[in-house]
Kinemage of the C-alpha trace (Angstrom):
@kinemage 1
@onewidth
@group {chain A} dominant
@subgroup {mainchain}
@vectorlist {calphas} color= white
{ca met a 1} P 42.630 32.111 -0.129
{ca ser a 2} L 39.207 31.942 -1.753
{ca lys a 3} L 36.118 31.047 0.188
{ca val a 4} L 34.345 27.850 -0.895
{ca thr a 5} L 30.609 27.571 -0.394
{ca ile a 6} L 29.029 24.150 -0.442
{ca lys a 7} L 25.432 24.251 -1.532
{ca pro a 8} L 23.140 21.459 -0.363
{ca lys a 9} L 21.220 19.527 -2.963
{ca pro a 10} L 17.634 20.700 -3.429
{ca pro a 11} L 15.025 18.366 -1.860
{ca ser a 12} L 14.000 16.923 -5.225
{ca met a 13} L 17.571 15.726 -5.793
{ca ser a 14} L 18.183 14.357 -2.296
{ca pro a 15} L 18.376 10.579 -1.922
{ca gly a 16} L 15.159 9.041 -0.712
{ca his a 17} L 12.919 11.943 -1.757
{ca his a 18} L 9.822 10.638 -3.557
{ca glu a 19} L 11.238 7.146 -3.275
{ca lys a 20} L 8.824 4.197 -3.285
{ca trp a 21} L 8.734 2.065 -0.146
{ca lys a 22} L 7.828 -1.618 -0.037
{ca pro a 23} L 7.793 -4.409 2.577
{ca cys a 24} L 10.304 -7.259 2.746
{ca lys a 25} L 8.627 -10.653 2.423
{ca val a 26} L 10.613 -11.991 5.402
{ca cys a 27} L 10.490 -8.924 7.703
{ca gly a 28} L 6.743 -8.660 7.568
{ca thr a 29} L 3.958 -7.465 5.415
{ca lys a 30} L 2.378 -4.090 5.192
{ca trp a 31} L -1.243 -3.372 5.859
{ca met a 32} L -3.267 -0.513 4.544
{ca thr a 33} L -6.154 1.522 5.841
{ca ala a 34} L -8.119 4.217 4.092
{ca glu a 35} L -9.972 7.296 5.224
{ca leu a 36} L -12.867 8.272 2.980
{ca lys a 37} L -14.583 11.629 3.115
{ca phe a 38} L -18.157 11.377 1.892
{ca asp a 39} L -21.090 13.651 1.178
{ca ser a 40} L -24.730 12.961 0.411
{ca gly a 41} L -24.868 9.818 2.560
{ca ser a 42} L -28.307 8.253 2.676
{ca thr a 43} L -27.801 5.023 4.628
{ca val a 44} L -25.440 4.330 7.540
{ca pro a 45} L -22.899 1.652 6.586
{ca thr a 46} L -22.159 -0.897 9.298
{ca val a 47} L -18.773 -1.893 10.653
{ca gly a 48} L -17.616 -4.963 8.703
{ca glu a 49} L -19.615 -4.027 5.601
{ca thr a 50} L -17.855 -4.038 2.232
{ca leu a 51} L -18.138 -0.809 0.232
{ca thr a 52} L -17.591 -0.860 -3.536
{ca gly a 53} L -17.096 2.045 -5.939
{ca ala a 54} L -19.782 2.029 -8.642
{ca thr a 55} L -17.358 3.071 -11.405
{ca ser a 56} L -13.872 2.182 -10.096
{ca ser a 57} L -14.846 -1.171 -8.486
{ca asp a 58} L -12.442 -0.331 -5.619
{ca thr a 59} L -13.458 -2.027 -2.374
{ca gly a 60} L -12.849 -1.624 1.336
{ca val a 61} L -14.312 -3.023 4.556
{ca val a 62} L -15.661 -0.422 7.010
{ca thr a 63} L -13.796 -0.411 10.342
{ca glu a 64} L -15.159 2.830 11.811
{ca ile a 65} L -17.580 5.608 10.966
{ca glu a 66} L -15.626 8.484 12.434
{ca thr a 67} L -18.045 11.377 12.504
{ca leu a 68} L -20.717 13.251 10.668
{ca ile a 69} L -19.592 16.762 9.811
{ca ser a 70} L -23.018 17.901 8.732
{ca gly a 71} L -26.458 16.707 7.696
{ca ser a 72} L -28.197 13.498 8.638
{ca trp a 73} L -28.656 10.073 7.079
{ca asp a 74} L -31.531 11.297 4.915
{ca gly a 75} L -29.243 11.948 1.935
{ca thr a 76} L -27.442 15.000 3.330
{ca ala a 77} L -24.901 13.226 5.581
{ca ala a 78} L -21.276 14.332 5.181
{ca gly a 79} L -18.373 12.940 7.184
{ca tyr a 80} L -15.516 10.447 7.359
{ca leu a 81} L -15.206 6.691 7.625
{ca his a 82} L -12.272 4.301 7.883
{ca met a 83} L -11.717 1.073 5.949
{ca asp a 84} L -9.215 -1.760 5.656
{ca thr a 85} L -8.958 -4.896 3.468
{ca leu a 86} L -8.589 -2.653 0.430
{ca ser a 87} L -8.514 -3.761 -3.178
{ca gly a 88} L -8.372 -1.803 -6.377
{ca asp a 89} L -6.554 1.074 -4.672
{ca asp a 90} L -3.974 3.003 -6.687
{ca pro a 91} L -0.617 2.086 -5.081
{ca glu a 92} L 1.237 4.866 -6.918
{ca gln a 93} L -1.124 7.615 -5.733
{ca tyr a 94} L -2.097 6.089 -2.373
{ca ser a 95} L -5.773 6.661 -3.118
{ca ile a 96} L -8.995 4.707 -3.415
{ca phe a 97} L -12.304 5.565 -5.136
{ca thr a 98} L -12.756 8.693 -7.274
{ca asp a 99} L -14.219 12.098 -6.520
{ca gly a 100} L -18.015 12.092 -6.857
{ca glu a 101} L -18.179 8.310 -7.208
{ca ala a 102} L -21.302 6.533 -5.932
{ca ile a 103} L -20.404 4.019 -3.223
{ca asn a 104} L -22.433 0.814 -2.899
{ca gly a 105} L -22.657 -1.160 0.336
{ca thr a 106} L -23.332 -4.862 0.816
{ca thr a 107} L -26.002 -4.085 3.441
{ca ala a 108} L -26.492 -0.309 3.071
{ca gly a 109} L -27.405 -0.758 -0.583
{ca asp a 110} L -26.565 1.018 -3.825
{ca asn a 111} L -25.476 4.652 -3.744
{ca cys a 112} L -25.443 4.772 0.074
{ca leu a 113} L -22.618 7.351 -0.040
{ca thr a 114} L -20.913 9.629 -2.528
{ca ala a 115} L -17.129 9.998 -2.295
{ca asp a 116} L -16.057 13.583 -1.651
{ca gly a 117} L -12.586 13.421 -3.188
{ca gln a 118} L -10.385 10.354 -3.345
{ca gly a 119} L -9.984 8.187 -0.274
{ca asn a 120} L -6.620 8.637 1.418
{ca val a 121} L -4.732 5.328 1.751
{ca lys a 122} L -2.350 4.999 4.702
{ca ile a 123} L 0.301 2.279 4.744
{ca trp a 124} L 1.521 0.705 7.981
{ca gly a 125} L 4.200 -1.865 8.703
{ca leu a 126} L 7.923 -2.327 8.233
{ca leu a 127} L 8.764 -0.735 4.895
{ca tyr a 128} L 12.065 -0.208 3.097
{ca pro a 129} L 13.023 2.196 0.290
{ca lys a 130} L 13.362 0.379 -3.031
{ca arg a 131} L 17.119 1.017 -3.041
{ca leu a 132} L 17.395 -1.407 -0.083
{ca leu a 133} L 15.275 -4.134 -1.704
{ca ile a 134} L 15.896 -6.865 -4.247
{ca lys a 135} L 13.068 -8.448 -6.217
{ca glu a 136} L 13.365 -12.160 -6.772
{ca glu a 137} L 10.780 -14.798 -7.679
{ca gly a 138} L 8.075 -12.120 -7.686
{ca ser a 139} L 8.668 -10.907 -4.117
{ca trp a 140} L 10.687 -8.111 -2.511
{ca tyr a 141} L 13.460 -8.946 -0.017
{ca cys a 142} L 15.520 -6.471 2.020
{ca ile a 143} L 19.271 -6.527 1.417
{ca trp a 144} L 19.751 -8.352 4.726
{ca his a 145} L 17.274 -11.166 4.086
{ca his a 146} L 17.944 -11.688 0.366
{ca pro a 147} L 21.320 -13.422 0.846
{ca trp a 148} L 19.921 -15.468 3.729
{ca arg a 149} L 17.007 -16.642 1.565
{ca phe a 150} L 18.785 -17.220 -1.760
{ca lys a 151} L 22.468 -17.935 -0.967
{ca pro a 152} L 21.877 -21.619 -0.074
{ca lys a 153} L 19.870 -22.071 -3.271
{ca arg a 154} L 22.578 -20.455 -5.410
{ca arg a 155} L 25.308 -22.435 -3.642
{ca asp a 156} L 23.536 -25.664 -4.624
{ca glu a 157} L 23.102 -24.472 -8.214
{ca asp a 158} L 26.761 -23.418 -8.512
{ca lys a 159} L 28.308 -26.721 -7.409
{ca leu a 160} L 30.918 -27.897 -9.841
{ca ile a 161} L 30.450 -31.133 -11.622
{ca val a 162} L 33.431 -33.261 -10.666
{ca arg a 163} L 34.187 -36.507 -12.402
{ca glu a 164} L 34.244 -39.573 -10.165
{ca asp a 165} L 37.981 -40.247 -10.787
{ca glu a 166} L 38.836 -36.666 -9.657
{ca arg a 167} L 36.931 -36.757 -6.366
{ca gly a 168} L 39.132 -36.465 -3.283
{ca lys a 169} L 42.107 -35.032 -5.238
{ca glu a 170} L 43.434 -31.583 -4.491
C-alpha cells in the first residue's frame, strides 16, 4: 500500500488570506483610528484639532498626543499622535498622509508637523470577510441580515398579477 501525503495549501492560497473585511449596515458600523509618527514638530497640536495633509488633503482629528520620542516643540519634536474622524485615508492600504508630508493644524498652524512615514489606520467594529457579505442598494449586508432586509421587498415585487375573475380559485 502506498503512503499518501496531504500537503496543506500555502498561506497565500488559504481562504480568507488577504481578504477584505467590511461592516454590515445592520450589525453596526466600523470606526477607524490612526496613529501618526511625526518628526520636525514645531507646534503642539491640541486634542480635538483637525490636522490636514498639505499635499494629500487627508484629515484626522487629534485624540491623543502619545509621546515625544526626541526633541522639543521648537521644530525638532518627534513622536506619535492618535486621530479619529478620518477622511481621505486609503482604505486599500490602511494608511493616511504620505511620508514627509507637511501637516497643517486648525489651531497649530501650517506645517506644525511633518509625517514620518504613512499614518497607520486601525479599523475597529464588527467586520465580516467580503465572502460573507452582499452589496445591495449601495450598502453591504451580512448573509444573515440580507434576507431579513430584502426578502419582504422582493416578496412584494414578485406577487403574481391575478385577474379578478380568478381570485379565490385553486
